[in-house]
A tleap script that builds the chain and sets N, CA, C and O, in Angstrom:
source leaprc.protein.ff14SB
mol = sequence {
  NMET ARG ALA HIE VAL LEU ASP GLY ASP VAL
  THR TRP VAL GLU THR ASP ALA GLY GLY LEU
  ILE HIE ASN THR SER ALA LEU ARG TRP ALA
  GLU ALA THR GLU HIE ALA PHE TYR ARG ALA
  ALA VAL PRO GLU LEU PRO VAL ASP ARG LEU
  PRO ARG ARG ARG ILE GLU ALA THR TYR HIE
  ARG PRO LEU LYS PHE ARG ASP ARG TYR GLN
  VAL THR LEU SER VAL GLU LYS LEU GLY ARG
  THR SER VAL THR TYR PHE TRP THR VAL THR
  SER GLY GLY ALA LEU CYS VAL GLU GLY ARG
  HIE VAL VAL VAL HIE LEU ASP ALA ALA GLY
  THR PRO THR PRO TRP PRO GLN TYR LEU ARG
  ASP ALA VAL ALA ARG LEU GLU ASN THR ALA
  VAL PRO THR SER CPRO
}
set mol.1.N position { 1.076 -21.390 12.464 }
set mol.1.CA position { -0.105 -22.089 11.573 }
set mol.1.C position { -1.202 -21.528 12.486 }
set mol.1.O position { -1.119 -21.595 13.712 }
set mol.2.N position { -2.289 -20.942 11.800 }
set mol.2.CA position { -3.641 -20.595 12.398 }
set mol.2.C position { -4.380 -21.732 12.334 }
set mol.2.O position { -4.431 -22.303 11.245 }
set mol.3.N position { -5.000 -22.211 13.318 }
set mol.3.CA position { -5.946 -23.269 13.590 }
set mol.3.C position { -6.569 -23.357 14.908 }
set mol.3.O position { -6.031 -22.856 15.895 }
set mol.4.N position { -7.635 -23.948 14.956 }
set mol.4.CA position { -8.451 -24.127 16.108 }
set mol.4.C position { -8.090 -25.618 16.617 }
set mol.4.O position { -8.148 -26.589 15.862 }
set mol.5.N position { -7.713 -25.701 17.969 }
set mol.5.CA position { -7.261 -26.938 18.394 }
set mol.5.C position { -8.139 -27.455 19.567 }
set mol.5.O position { -8.360 -26.644 20.466 }
set mol.6.N position { -8.659 -28.685 19.674 }
set mol.6.CA position { -9.390 -29.055 20.732 }
set mol.6.C position { -8.854 -30.567 21.134 }
set mol.6.O position { -8.672 -31.435 20.279 }
set mol.7.N position { -8.619 -30.772 22.576 }
set mol.7.CA position { -7.781 -31.834 23.118 }
set mol.7.C position { -9.023 -32.773 23.770 }
set mol.7.O position { -10.027 -32.248 24.251 }
set mol.8.N position { -8.835 -34.118 23.726 }
set mol.8.CA position { -9.828 -35.051 24.312 }
set mol.8.C position { -9.360 -36.214 24.691 }
set mol.8.O position { -8.190 -36.431 24.376 }
set mol.9.N position { -10.047 -37.214 25.406 }
set mol.9.CA position { -9.685 -38.511 25.537 }
set mol.9.C position { -10.768 -39.420 25.078 }
set mol.9.O position { -11.953 -39.164 25.293 }
set mol.10.N position { -10.364 -40.483 24.445 }
set mol.10.CA position { -11.539 -41.383 23.844 }
set mol.10.C position { -12.370 -41.874 25.022 }
set mol.10.O position { -11.843 -42.507 25.937 }
set mol.11.N position { -13.646 -41.588 25.002 }
set mol.11.CA position { -14.405 -42.378 25.986 }
set mol.11.C position { -14.954 -43.629 25.531 }
set mol.11.O position { -14.834 -43.969 24.354 }
set mol.12.N position { -15.689 -44.504 26.590 }
set mol.12.CA position { -15.947 -45.822 26.240 }
set mol.12.C position { -17.148 -45.801 25.183 }
set mol.12.O position { -17.243 -46.774 24.434 }
set mol.13.N position { -18.048 -44.783 25.076 }
set mol.13.CA position { -19.155 -44.660 24.187 }
set mol.13.C position { -18.655 -44.384 22.786 }
set mol.13.O position { -19.382 -44.721 21.851 }
set mol.14.N position { -17.522 -43.822 22.547 }
set mol.14.CA position { -17.021 -43.729 21.184 }
set mol.14.C position { -16.169 -44.869 20.732 }
set mol.14.O position { -15.569 -44.706 19.669 }
set mol.15.N position { -16.005 -46.109 21.435 }
set mol.15.CA position { -15.547 -47.050 20.888 }
set mol.15.C position { -16.538 -48.000 20.334 }
set mol.15.O position { -17.725 -47.904 20.645 }
set mol.16.N position { -16.030 -49.068 19.388 }
set mol.16.CA position { -16.980 -50.109 18.705 }
set mol.16.C position { -16.876 -51.379 19.645 }
set mol.16.O position { -16.306 -51.405 20.735 }
set mol.17.N position { -17.506 -52.383 19.048 }
set mol.17.CA position { -17.257 -53.876 19.900 }
set mol.17.C position { -15.885 -54.359 19.957 }
set mol.17.O position { -15.540 -55.250 20.733 }
set mol.18.N position { -15.034 -53.730 19.073 }
set mol.18.CA position { -13.602 -54.357 19.003 }
set mol.18.C position { -12.699 -53.334 20.015 }
set mol.18.O position { -11.479 -53.493 20.051 }
set mol.19.N position { -13.272 -52.398 20.744 }
set mol.19.CA position { -12.428 -51.606 21.398 }
set mol.19.C position { -11.871 -50.333 20.885 }
set mol.19.O position { -11.322 -49.503 21.610 }
set mol.20.N position { -12.035 -50.213 19.611 }
set mol.20.CA position { -11.343 -48.970 18.800 }
set mol.20.C position { -12.376 -48.177 18.545 }
set mol.20.O position { -13.554 -48.525 18.629 }
set mol.21.N position { -11.855 -46.760 18.132 }
set mol.21.CA position { -13.035 -45.714 18.000 }
set mol.21.C position { -13.939 -46.091 16.891 }
set mol.21.O position { -13.516 -46.743 15.936 }
set mol.22.N position { -15.173 -45.702 16.983 }
set mol.22.CA position { -16.182 -45.852 16.107 }
set mol.22.C position { -15.897 -44.859 14.948 }
set mol.22.O position { -15.618 -43.689 15.208 }
set mol.23.N position { -15.963 -45.301 13.708 }
set mol.23.CA position { -15.734 -44.352 12.598 }
set mol.23.C position { -16.382 -42.948 12.758 }
set mol.23.O position { -15.735 -41.974 12.372 }
set mol.24.N position { -17.328 -42.819 13.174 }
set mol.24.CA position { -18.007 -41.533 13.261 }
set mol.24.C position { -17.457 -40.738 14.503 }
set mol.24.O position { -17.815 -39.573 14.676 }
set mol.25.N position { -16.666 -41.307 15.288 }
set mol.25.CA position { -16.133 -40.415 16.419 }
set mol.25.C position { -15.304 -39.385 16.014 }
set mol.25.O position { -15.469 -38.310 16.590 }
set mol.26.N position { -14.442 -39.458 15.150 }
set mol.26.CA position { -13.572 -38.425 14.593 }
set mol.26.C position { -14.390 -37.500 13.978 }
set mol.26.O position { -14.131 -36.320 14.216 }
set mol.27.N position { -15.427 -37.778 13.157 }
set mol.27.CA position { -16.423 -36.789 12.574 }
set mol.27.C position { -17.001 -36.079 13.617 }
set mol.27.O position { -17.083 -34.870 13.404 }
set mol.28.N position { -17.447 -36.496 14.738 }
set mol.28.CA position { -18.042 -35.697 15.741 }
set mol.28.C position { -16.836 -34.807 16.601 }
set mol.28.O position { -17.092 -33.703 17.080 }
set mol.29.N position { -15.736 -35.340 16.696 }
set mol.29.CA position { -14.608 -34.525 17.149 }
set mol.29.C position { -14.366 -33.172 16.147 }
set mol.29.O position { -14.225 -32.033 16.592 }
set mol.30.N position { -14.349 -33.458 14.988 }
set mol.30.CA position { -14.173 -32.398 14.195 }
set mol.30.C position { -15.085 -31.458 14.272 }
set mol.30.O position { -14.824 -30.256 14.320 }
set mol.31.N position { -16.315 -31.996 14.289 }
set mol.31.CA position { -17.422 -31.010 14.325 }
set mol.31.C position { -17.214 -30.208 15.642 }
set mol.31.O position { -17.228 -28.979 15.570 }
set mol.32.N position { -17.023 -30.814 16.823 }
set mol.32.CA position { -16.835 -30.182 18.113 }
set mol.32.C position { -15.935 -29.266 18.096 }
set mol.32.O position { -16.172 -28.227 18.714 }
set mol.33.N position { -14.798 -29.404 17.454 }
set mol.33.CA position { -13.781 -28.266 17.186 }
set mol.33.C position { -14.242 -27.325 16.240 }
set mol.33.O position { -13.769 -26.207 16.448 }
set mol.34.N position { -14.936 -27.388 15.358 }
set mol.34.CA position { -15.519 -26.496 14.423 }
set mol.34.C position { -16.395 -25.614 15.171 }
set mol.34.O position { -16.357 -24.398 14.979 }
set mol.35.N position { -17.297 -26.225 16.133 }
set mol.35.CA position { -18.165 -25.394 16.927 }
set mol.35.C position { -17.744 -24.528 18.028 }
set mol.35.O position { -18.287 -23.511 18.459 }
set mol.36.N position { -16.431 -25.253 18.488 }
set mol.36.CA position { -15.836 -24.433 19.452 }
set mol.36.C position { -15.090 -23.264 18.890 }
set mol.36.O position { -14.955 -22.278 19.614 }
set mol.37.N position { -14.636 -23.263 17.793 }
set mol.37.CA position { -14.165 -22.167 16.953 }
set mol.37.C position { -15.255 -21.012 16.718 }
set mol.37.O position { -14.918 -19.860 16.994 }
set mol.38.N position { -16.432 -21.237 16.266 }
set mol.38.CA position { -17.424 -20.629 16.111 }
set mol.38.C position { -17.826 -19.848 17.399 }
set mol.38.O position { -18.088 -18.645 17.393 }
set mol.39.N position { -17.852 -20.648 18.511 }
set mol.39.CA position { -18.367 -20.025 19.892 }
set mol.39.C position { -17.369 -18.957 20.241 }
set mol.39.O position { -17.764 -17.834 20.555 }
set mol.40.N position { -16.049 -19.272 20.196 }
set mol.40.CA position { -14.914 -18.350 20.364 }
set mol.40.C position { -14.904 -17.059 19.542 }
set mol.40.O position { -14.667 -15.970 20.063 }
set mol.41.N position { -15.178 -17.221 18.201 }
set mol.41.CA position { -15.154 -16.419 17.141 }
set mol.41.C position { -16.352 -15.483 17.102 }
set mol.41.O position { -16.262 -14.255 17.083 }
set mol.42.N position { -17.531 -16.210 17.091 }
set mol.42.CA position { -18.962 -15.424 16.640 }
set mol.42.C position { -19.956 -16.224 17.623 }
set mol.42.O position { -20.621 -17.173 17.207 }
set mol.43.N position { -20.010 -15.773 18.969 }
set mol.43.CA position { -20.649 -16.397 19.984 }
set mol.43.C position { -22.292 -16.534 19.538 }
set mol.43.O position { -22.954 -17.482 19.959 }
set mol.44.N position { -22.834 -15.581 18.720 }
set mol.44.CA position { -24.202 -15.506 18.405 }
set mol.44.C position { -24.487 -16.263 17.173 }
set mol.44.O position { -25.648 -16.157 16.776 }
set mol.45.N position { -23.688 -17.011 16.470 }
set mol.45.CA position { -23.762 -17.525 15.039 }
set mol.45.C position { -24.802 -18.546 15.067 }
set mol.45.O position { -24.850 -19.444 15.908 }
set mol.46.N position { -25.701 -18.360 14.040 }
set mol.46.CA position { -26.821 -19.361 13.916 }
set mol.46.C position { -26.302 -20.567 13.316 }
set mol.46.O position { -26.253 -20.616 12.087 }
set mol.47.N position { -25.871 -21.633 14.067 }
set mol.47.CA position { -25.379 -22.919 13.542 }
set mol.47.C position { -26.445 -23.752 12.870 }
set mol.47.O position { -26.151 -24.711 12.157 }
set mol.48.N position { -27.565 -23.411 13.082 }
set mol.48.CA position { -28.688 -24.339 12.341 }
set mol.48.C position { -28.656 -23.874 10.856 }
set mol.48.O position { -29.235 -24.562 10.015 }
set mol.49.N position { -27.981 -22.693 10.484 }
set mol.49.CA position { -27.879 -22.470 9.042 }
set mol.49.C position { -26.491 -22.899 8.262 }
set mol.49.O position { -26.163 -22.406 7.182 }
set mol.50.N position { -25.863 -23.711 8.844 }
set mol.50.CA position { -24.408 -24.199 8.593 }
set mol.50.C position { -24.450 -25.878 8.111 }
set mol.50.O position { -23.562 -26.596 8.569 }
set mol.51.N position { -25.150 -26.292 7.485 }
set mol.51.CA position { -25.150 -27.912 7.411 }
set mol.51.C position { -23.893 -28.302 6.527 }
set mol.51.O position { -23.279 -27.522 5.799 }
set mol.52.N position { -23.650 -29.493 6.695 }
set mol.52.CA position { -22.688 -30.107 6.188 }
set mol.52.C position { -23.177 -30.632 4.836 }
set mol.52.O position { -24.249 -31.210 4.659 }
set mol.53.N position { -22.047 -30.296 3.694 }
set mol.53.CA position { -22.548 -30.622 2.347 }
set mol.53.C position { -21.575 -32.038 1.863 }
set mol.53.O position { -21.998 -32.871 1.062 }
set mol.54.N position { -20.421 -32.098 2.420 }
set mol.54.CA position { -19.707 -33.202 2.004 }
set mol.54.C position { -18.474 -33.526 3.379 }
set mol.54.O position { -17.836 -32.695 4.025 }
set mol.55.N position { -18.469 -34.649 3.459 }
set mol.55.CA position { -17.565 -35.103 4.585 }
set mol.55.C position { -16.646 -36.265 4.176 }
set mol.55.O position { -17.148 -37.244 3.625 }
set mol.56.N position { -15.420 -36.211 4.400 }
set mol.56.CA position { -14.471 -37.258 4.095 }
set mol.56.C position { -13.392 -37.340 5.281 }
set mol.56.O position { -12.992 -36.432 6.009 }
set mol.57.N position { -13.067 -38.593 5.262 }
set mol.57.CA position { -11.887 -38.958 6.438 }
set mol.57.C position { -11.250 -40.196 6.047 }
set mol.57.O position { -11.821 -41.149 5.516 }
set mol.58.N position { -9.732 -40.094 6.420 }
set mol.58.CA position { -8.887 -41.073 6.074 }
set mol.58.C position { -8.382 -41.469 7.450 }
set mol.58.O position { -7.888 -40.668 8.242 }
set mol.59.N position { -8.556 -42.867 7.690 }
set mol.59.CA position { -8.029 -43.420 9.076 }
set mol.59.C position { -6.698 -44.095 8.956 }
set mol.59.O position { -6.531 -45.175 8.388 }
set mol.60.N position { -5.718 -43.350 9.558 }
set mol.60.CA position { -4.203 -43.890 9.510 }
set mol.60.C position { -3.945 -44.758 10.649 }
set mol.60.O position { -3.248 -45.743 10.411 }
set mol.61.N position { -4.375 -44.590 11.868 }
set mol.61.CA position { -3.849 -45.526 13.039 }
set mol.61.C position { -5.146 -45.445 13.862 }
set mol.61.O position { -5.828 -44.421 13.876 }
set mol.62.N position { -5.475 -46.586 14.566 }
set mol.62.CA position { -6.583 -46.628 15.335 }
set mol.62.C position { -6.354 -46.020 16.694 }
set mol.62.O position { -5.252 -45.980 17.242 }
set mol.63.N position { -7.479 -45.549 17.197 }
set mol.63.CA position { -7.350 -44.849 18.554 }
set mol.63.C position { -8.318 -46.005 19.398 }
set mol.63.O position { -9.200 -46.698 18.892 }
set mol.64.N position { -7.897 -45.999 20.783 }
set mol.64.CA position { -8.713 -46.946 21.743 }
set mol.64.C position { -9.180 -46.162 22.744 }
set mol.64.O position { -8.875 -44.970 22.790 }
set mol.65.N position { -9.964 -46.736 23.654 }
set mol.65.CA position { -10.443 -46.127 24.960 }
set mol.65.C position { -9.417 -45.818 25.753 }
set mol.65.O position { -8.510 -46.585 26.077 }
set mol.66.N position { -9.576 -44.456 26.141 }
set mol.66.CA position { -8.665 -43.657 27.166 }
set mol.66.C position { -7.376 -42.843 26.288 }
set mol.66.O position { -6.690 -41.934 26.755 }
set mol.67.N position { -7.285 -43.287 25.237 }
set mol.67.CA position { -6.223 -42.539 24.323 }
set mol.67.C position { -6.463 -40.981 24.297 }
set mol.67.O position { -7.578 -40.471 24.180 }
set mol.68.N position { -5.435 -40.381 24.403 }
set mol.68.CA position { -5.598 -38.968 24.275 }
set mol.68.C position { -5.416 -38.507 22.954 }
set mol.68.O position { -4.566 -39.021 22.227 }
set mol.69.N position { -6.182 -37.529 22.561 }
set mol.69.CA position { -6.056 -37.196 21.036 }
set mol.69.C position { -6.077 -35.583 20.915 }
set mol.69.O position { -6.334 -34.889 21.899 }
set mol.70.N position { -5.831 -35.109 19.827 }
set mol.70.CA position { -5.817 -33.563 19.662 }
set mol.70.C position { -6.293 -33.380 18.228 }
set mol.70.O position { -5.710 -33.871 17.262 }
set mol.71.N position { -7.426 -32.617 18.156 }
set mol.71.CA position { -7.952 -32.361 16.786 }
set mol.71.C position { -7.556 -30.701 16.418 }
set mol.71.O position { -7.714 -29.754 17.188 }
set mol.72.N position { -7.088 -30.654 15.241 }
set mol.72.CA position { -6.599 -29.499 14.642 }
set mol.72.C position { -7.465 -28.976 13.225 }
set mol.72.O position { -7.223 -29.570 12.174 }
set mol.73.N position { -8.298 -28.051 13.229 }
set mol.73.CA position { -9.009 -27.699 12.298 }
set mol.73.C position { -8.474 -26.262 11.665 }
set mol.73.O position { -8.150 -25.309 12.374 }
set mol.74.N position { -8.438 -26.260 10.334 }
set mol.74.CA position { -8.132 -25.087 9.510 }
set mol.74.C position { -8.941 -24.937 8.491 }
set mol.74.O position { -9.663 -25.838 8.064 }
set mol.75.N position { -8.875 -23.740 8.012 }
set mol.75.CA position { -9.672 -23.559 6.647 }
set mol.75.C position { -8.796 -23.941 5.319 }
set mol.75.O position { -7.704 -23.424 5.085 }
set mol.76.N position { -9.340 -24.790 4.589 }
set mol.76.CA position { -8.609 -25.145 3.254 }
set mol.76.C position { -9.318 -24.002 2.213 }
set mol.76.O position { -8.619 -23.402 1.395 }
set mol.77.N position { -10.451 -23.819 2.304 }
set mol.77.CA position { -10.796 -22.883 1.186 }
set mol.77.C position { -12.245 -22.110 1.787 }
set mol.77.O position { -13.206 -22.648 2.336 }
set mol.78.N position { -12.050 -20.842 1.510 }
set mol.78.CA position { -13.405 -19.972 1.848 }
set mol.78.C position { -13.978 -19.716 0.503 }
set mol.78.O position { -13.352 -19.090 -0.353 }
set mol.79.N position { -15.155 -20.192 0.318 }
set mol.79.CA position { -15.839 -19.754 -0.997 }
set mol.79.C position { -16.940 -18.679 -0.601 }
set mol.79.O position { -17.086 -18.244 0.541 }
set mol.80.N position { -17.725 -18.300 -1.754 }
set mol.80.CA position { -18.878 -17.620 -1.641 }
set mol.80.C position { -19.920 -18.128 -0.691 }
set mol.80.O position { -20.327 -17.333 0.156 }
set mol.81.N position { -20.400 -19.327 -0.716 }
set mol.81.CA position { -21.391 -20.022 0.085 }
set mol.81.C position { -20.929 -20.877 0.832 }
set mol.81.O position { -21.667 -21.245 1.746 }
set mol.82.N position { -19.674 -21.444 0.728 }
set mol.82.CA position { -19.285 -22.532 1.526 }
set mol.82.C position { -17.777 -22.366 2.021 }
set mol.82.O position { -16.976 -21.599 1.486 }
set mol.83.N position { -17.516 -23.130 3.042 }
set mol.83.CA position { -16.088 -23.185 3.541 }
set mol.83.C position { -15.766 -24.857 3.567 }
set mol.83.O position { -16.607 -25.735 3.758 }
set mol.84.N position { -14.509 -25.023 3.356 }
set mol.84.CA position { -13.948 -26.318 3.516 }
set mol.84.C position { -13.217 -26.346 4.505 }
set mol.84.O position { -12.304 -25.520 4.514 }
set mol.85.N position { -13.320 -27.106 5.453 }
set mol.85.CA position { -12.254 -27.196 6.575 }
set mol.85.C position { -11.410 -28.444 6.370 }
set mol.85.O position { -11.833 -29.452 5.804 }
set mol.86.N position { -10.100 -28.296 6.905 }
set mol.86.CA position { -9.300 -29.459 6.894 }
set mol.86.C position { -9.143 -29.720 8.285 }
set mol.86.O position { -9.161 -28.768 9.065 }
set mol.87.N position { -8.963 -31.089 8.773 }
set mol.87.CA position { -8.705 -31.400 10.201 }
set mol.87.C position { -7.981 -32.439 10.234 }
set mol.87.O position { -7.911 -33.168 9.245 }
set mol.88.N position { -7.236 -32.733 11.497 }
set mol.88.CA position { -6.362 -33.727 11.826 }
set mol.88.C position { -6.589 -34.262 13.095 }
set mol.88.O position { -6.605 -33.465 14.032 }
set mol.89.N position { -6.778 -35.521 13.333 }
set mol.89.CA position { -6.669 -36.094 14.890 }
set mol.89.C position { -5.301 -36.771 14.962 }
set mol.89.O position { -4.929 -37.653 14.188 }
set mol.90.N position { -4.507 -36.203 16.094 }
set mol.90.CA position { -3.242 -36.938 16.254 }
set mol.90.C position { -3.198 -37.471 17.589 }
set mol.90.O position { -4.072 -37.065 18.356 }
set mol.91.N position { -2.295 -38.362 18.054 }
set mol.91.CA position { -2.422 -38.951 19.600 }
set mol.91.C position { -0.813 -39.169 19.508 }
set mol.91.O position { -0.311 -39.656 18.495 }
set mol.92.N position { -0.074 -38.795 20.582 }
set mol.92.CA position { 1.225 -39.072 20.914 }
set mol.92.C position { 1.969 -38.633 19.715 }
set mol.92.O position { 2.876 -39.384 19.356 }
set mol.93.N position { 1.747 -37.498 18.990 }
set mol.93.CA position { 2.437 -37.074 17.791 }
set mol.93.C position { 2.130 -37.627 16.440 }
set mol.93.O position { 2.475 -37.144 15.361 }
set mol.94.N position { 1.409 -38.745 16.659 }
set mol.94.CA position { 1.050 -39.690 15.392 }
set mol.94.C position { -0.204 -39.306 14.675 }
set mol.94.O position { -1.233 -39.137 15.330 }
set mol.95.N position { -0.195 -39.161 13.420 }
set mol.95.CA position { -1.466 -38.892 12.748 }
set mol.95.C position { -2.323 -39.898 12.822 }
set mol.95.O position { -1.875 -40.985 12.456 }
set mol.96.N position { -3.697 -39.855 13.276 }
set mol.96.CA position { -4.550 -40.953 13.301 }
set mol.96.C position { -5.546 -40.870 12.323 }
set mol.96.O position { -5.901 -41.895 11.742 }
set mol.97.N position { -6.097 -39.664 12.037 }
set mol.97.CA position { -7.339 -39.521 11.038 }
set mol.97.C position { -7.052 -38.065 10.533 }
set mol.97.O position { -6.640 -37.236 11.343 }
set mol.98.N position { -7.228 -37.773 9.398 }
set mol.98.CA position { -7.431 -36.576 8.598 }
set mol.98.C position { -8.550 -36.537 7.774 }
set mol.98.O position { -8.917 -37.569 7.212 }
set mol.99.N position { -9.246 -35.303 7.601 }
set mol.99.CA position { -10.271 -35.285 6.953 }
set mol.99.C position { -10.678 -33.749 6.523 }
set mol.99.O position { -10.137 -32.748 6.994 }
set mol.100.N position { -11.664 -33.745 5.604 }
set mol.100.CA position { -12.281 -32.348 5.269 }
set mol.100.C position { -13.825 -32.376 5.449 }
set mol.100.O position { -14.444 -33.432 5.314 }
set mol.101.N position { -14.382 -31.311 5.727 }
set mol.101.CA position { -15.761 -31.223 5.364 }
set mol.101.C position { -16.067 -29.944 4.900 }
set mol.101.O position { -15.359 -28.985 5.205 }
set mol.102.N position { -17.304 -29.809 4.013 }
set mol.102.CA position { -17.643 -28.709 3.381 }
set mol.102.C position { -19.000 -28.219 4.010 }
set mol.102.O position { -20.010 -28.919 3.938 }
set mol.103.N position { -18.987 -26.938 4.657 }
set mol.103.CA position { -20.158 -26.498 5.080 }
set mol.103.C position { -20.799 -25.428 4.321 }
set mol.103.O position { -20.037 -24.679 3.710 }
set mol.104.N position { -21.956 -25.229 4.249 }
set mol.104.CA position { -22.687 -24.318 3.336 }
set mol.104.C position { -23.527 -23.324 4.330 }
set mol.104.O position { -24.047 -23.740 5.366 }
set mol.105.N position { -23.598 -22.018 3.914 }
set mol.105.CA position { -24.178 -21.180 4.717 }
set mol.105.C position { -25.526 -21.029 3.885 }
set mol.105.O position { -25.573 -20.897 2.662 }
set mol.106.N position { -26.668 -21.071 4.793 }
set mol.106.CA position { -28.044 -21.193 4.311 }
set mol.106.C position { -28.724 -19.910 4.644 }
set mol.106.O position { -28.355 -19.346 5.673 }
set mol.107.N position { -29.656 -19.371 3.929 }
set mol.107.CA position { -30.549 -18.308 4.346 }
set mol.107.C position { -31.892 -18.975 5.122 }
set mol.107.O position { -32.092 -20.189 5.170 }
set mol.108.N position { -32.624 -18.128 5.619 }
set mol.108.CA position { -33.837 -18.561 6.547 }
set mol.108.C position { -34.757 -19.622 5.803 }
set mol.108.O position { -35.419 -20.444 6.437 }
set mol.109.N position { -34.754 -19.547 4.360 }
set mol.109.CA position { -35.443 -20.276 3.506 }
set mol.109.C position { -34.646 -21.615 3.140 }
set mol.109.O position { -35.196 -22.415 2.382 }
set mol.110.N position { -33.465 -21.871 3.609 }
set mol.110.CA position { -32.650 -23.045 3.228 }
set mol.110.C position { -31.953 -22.951 1.983 }
set mol.110.O position { -31.572 -23.964 1.398 }
set mol.111.N position { -31.732 -21.606 1.467 }
set mol.111.CA position { -31.046 -21.761 0.007 }
set mol.111.C position { -29.799 -21.167 0.323 }
set mol.111.O position { -29.652 -20.172 1.033 }
set mol.112.N position { -28.760 -21.927 -0.325 }
set mol.112.CA position { -27.262 -21.436 -0.251 }
set mol.112.C position { -27.234 -19.869 -0.274 }
set mol.112.O position { -27.992 -19.284 -1.047 }
set mol.113.N position { -26.423 -19.198 0.511 }
set mol.113.CA position { -26.407 -17.661 0.209 }
set mol.113.C position { -24.984 -17.301 0.840 }
set mol.113.O position { -24.356 -17.916 1.702 }
set mol.114.N position { -24.680 -16.211 0.211 }
set mol.114.CA position { -23.212 -15.685 0.641 }
set mol.114.C position { -23.026 -15.762 2.197 }
set mol.114.O position { -23.965 -15.615 2.979 }
set mol.115.N position { -21.780 -15.996 2.562 }
set mol.115.CA position { -21.533 -15.868 4.052 }
set mol.115.C position { -21.622 -14.418 4.423 }
set mol.115.O position { -21.004 -13.617 3.721 }
set mol.116.N position { -22.307 -13.998 5.425 }
set mol.116.CA position { -22.109 -12.666 5.873 }
set mol.116.C position { -20.587 -12.087 6.203 }
set mol.116.O position { -19.710 -12.910 6.466 }
set mol.117.N position { -20.319 -10.869 6.190 }
set mol.117.CA position { -19.207 -10.178 6.290 }
set mol.117.C position { -18.476 -10.638 7.669 }
set mol.117.O position { -17.308 -11.023 7.631 }
set mol.118.N position { -19.088 -10.591 8.688 }
set mol.118.CA position { -18.753 -10.890 10.058 }
set mol.118.C position { -18.109 -12.321 10.195 }
set mol.118.O position { -17.110 -12.602 10.857 }
set mol.119.N position { -18.936 -13.226 9.382 }
set mol.119.CA position { -18.672 -14.684 9.515 }
set mol.119.C position { -17.442 -14.866 8.557 }
set mol.119.O position { -16.479 -15.563 8.876 }
set mol.120.N position { -17.534 -14.208 7.383 }
set mol.120.CA position { -16.247 -14.373 6.580 }
set mol.120.C position { -14.937 -14.018 7.239 }
set mol.120.O position { -13.944 -14.745 7.263 }
set mol.121.N position { -15.058 -12.693 7.826 }
set mol.121.CA position { -13.809 -12.196 8.763 }
set mol.121.C position { -13.273 -13.099 9.659 }
set mol.121.O position { -12.074 -13.262 9.884 }
set mol.122.N position { -14.369 -13.783 10.253 }
set mol.122.CA position { -14.029 -14.913 11.457 }
set mol.122.C position { -13.219 -16.051 10.787 }
set mol.122.O position { -12.047 -16.329 11.043 }
set mol.123.N position { -13.981 -16.633 9.937 }
set mol.123.CA position { -13.413 -17.810 9.262 }
set mol.123.C position { -12.138 -17.528 8.207 }
set mol.123.O position { -11.570 -18.506 7.720 }
set mol.124.N position { -11.726 -16.244 7.887 }
set mol.124.CA position { -10.692 -15.968 7.164 }
set mol.124.C position { -9.620 -15.904 8.285 }
set mol.124.O position { -8.468 -16.124 7.910 }
set mol.125.N position { -9.808 -15.651 9.542 }
set mol.125.CA position { -8.604 -15.681 10.326 }
set mol.125.C position { -7.998 -17.031 10.677 }
set mol.125.O position { -7.014 -17.076 11.415 }
set mol.126.N position { -8.585 -18.211 10.141 }
set mol.126.CA position { -8.089 -19.507 9.810 }
set mol.126.C position { -7.650 -19.732 8.643 }
set mol.126.O position { -6.873 -20.660 8.418 }
set mol.127.N position { -8.113 -18.858 7.665 }
set mol.127.CA position { -7.662 -19.298 6.215 }
set mol.127.C position { -6.194 -19.182 5.902 }
set mol.127.O position { -5.468 -18.551 6.671 }
set mol.128.N position { -5.747 -19.713 4.893 }
set mol.128.CA position { -4.306 -19.835 4.423 }
set mol.128.C position { -3.490 -20.530 5.532 }
set mol.128.O position { -2.373 -20.070 5.772 }
set mol.129.N position { -3.901 -21.512 6.178 }
set mol.129.CA position { -3.075 -22.139 6.910 }
set mol.129.C position { -2.286 -23.405 6.392 }
set mol.129.O position { -2.775 -23.855 5.356 }
set mol.130.N position { -1.245 -24.049 6.838 }
set mol.130.CA position { -0.655 -25.019 6.310 }
set mol.130.C position { -1.390 -26.186 6.261 }
set mol.130.O position { -1.896 -26.562 7.319 }
set mol.131.N position { -1.584 -26.939 5.106 }
set mol.131.CA position { -2.446 -28.047 5.211 }
set mol.131.C position { -1.605 -29.203 4.964 }
set mol.131.O position { -1.002 -29.333 3.899 }
set mol.132.N position { -1.531 -30.188 6.064 }
set mol.132.CA position { -0.730 -31.229 5.686 }
set mol.132.C position { -1.327 -32.255 4.786 }
set mol.132.O position { -2.549 -32.289 4.641 }
set mol.133.N position { -0.464 -33.176 4.111 }
set mol.133.CA position { -1.010 -34.102 3.088 }
set mol.133.C position { -0.591 -35.394 3.558 }
set mol.133.O position { 0.410 -35.561 4.255 }
set mol.134.N position { -1.430 -36.387 3.140 }
set mol.134.CA position { -1.181 -37.828 3.564 }
set mol.134.C position { 0.045 -38.459 3.355 }
set mol.134.O position { 0.386 -38.445 2.173 }
set mol.135.N position { 0.923 -39.083 4.227 }
set mol.135.CA position { 2.015 -39.747 3.863 }
set mol.135.C position { 1.961 -40.612 2.801 }
set mol.135.O position { 2.968 -41.232 2.458 }
savepdb mol mol.pdb
quit
């Protein structure tokens, strides 16, 4: 499976008053994994031209302070001006969160524009991966 993986530990600031991860934590982890992929594949990438268009997440199992987790990011679909990433957060082998987000490539004027070939090539290396489905 071609994917980009990032490991981490739940920090105190990522939890809510109940001691579980705040719902936005998984979204930040997925974005951090995406950016780690970009830094590894295309270090000069202008990330300011890659805003989110849509984000969705399904929470299966709660995580709490100090839990170890792993985020796995893969390409679900590479379009002309956008890419859809699929990602999971697991802990101890259990699926905790799964989600998708769509990233649009913009030109200098802020208009959706086709992905440059060097970026398509980098993203395509993660394309056609096995995408898990919800139980």
